[in-house]
C-alpha positions, 0 to 999 in steps of 0.5 A: 259431789265427789271429791275427784271425778276420776273416782266415779269413772273408776268405780263404774269401770270396776262394776263393769268388769268385776264379774270377769274371771282373773286369768293373769295379773299384770303388774307394772314390771312383768306379769303372773300367768294363771299357772304361776298363780296356781303354783304360788297358791300351792306353795302357800297351801303347803306352808299352811299345812306344815304350820298347821302340823306344827301347831297340832302336836308337841310329839316330834315323831308325830310332827315329822309324820304330819309334815311328811303327809303335808309334803306328799300332798303338795308333791302329788306328781312325785308320789313315791319318791324318797323324802326326808327331814334332817335335823342340823346340829352344828356341822352334823345333820341327822335324818330324823324322818323319811319316806321311801329310799333304799336301806343303803340310802337311809344308812348313808344319810342317818348321820352326815356332815352338813354339805355332804 
């Protein structure tokens, strides 16, 4: 005999619905749509790719290149848009790696104050 009869009923219900696709999760306070779940999944994939890049090399330029590739893969819709990685040292930040952008943009961002 089961300890709680409601467990038996719950398991029976789960068996009847476990084959159905999940289109939304509906927690007690709000809901997550399929689109929101896909967006969250894409963000997690980007974090995973960047973490993977960090663990695969100790060469900074190669690391920056791998991070930029991971970011480009994550931002498919914005392919071709300029992007950069800044290293912050105190009140200064230096453009350590970049993709795209005009020569003027790159020059203006090579060494700048944090917050500029």
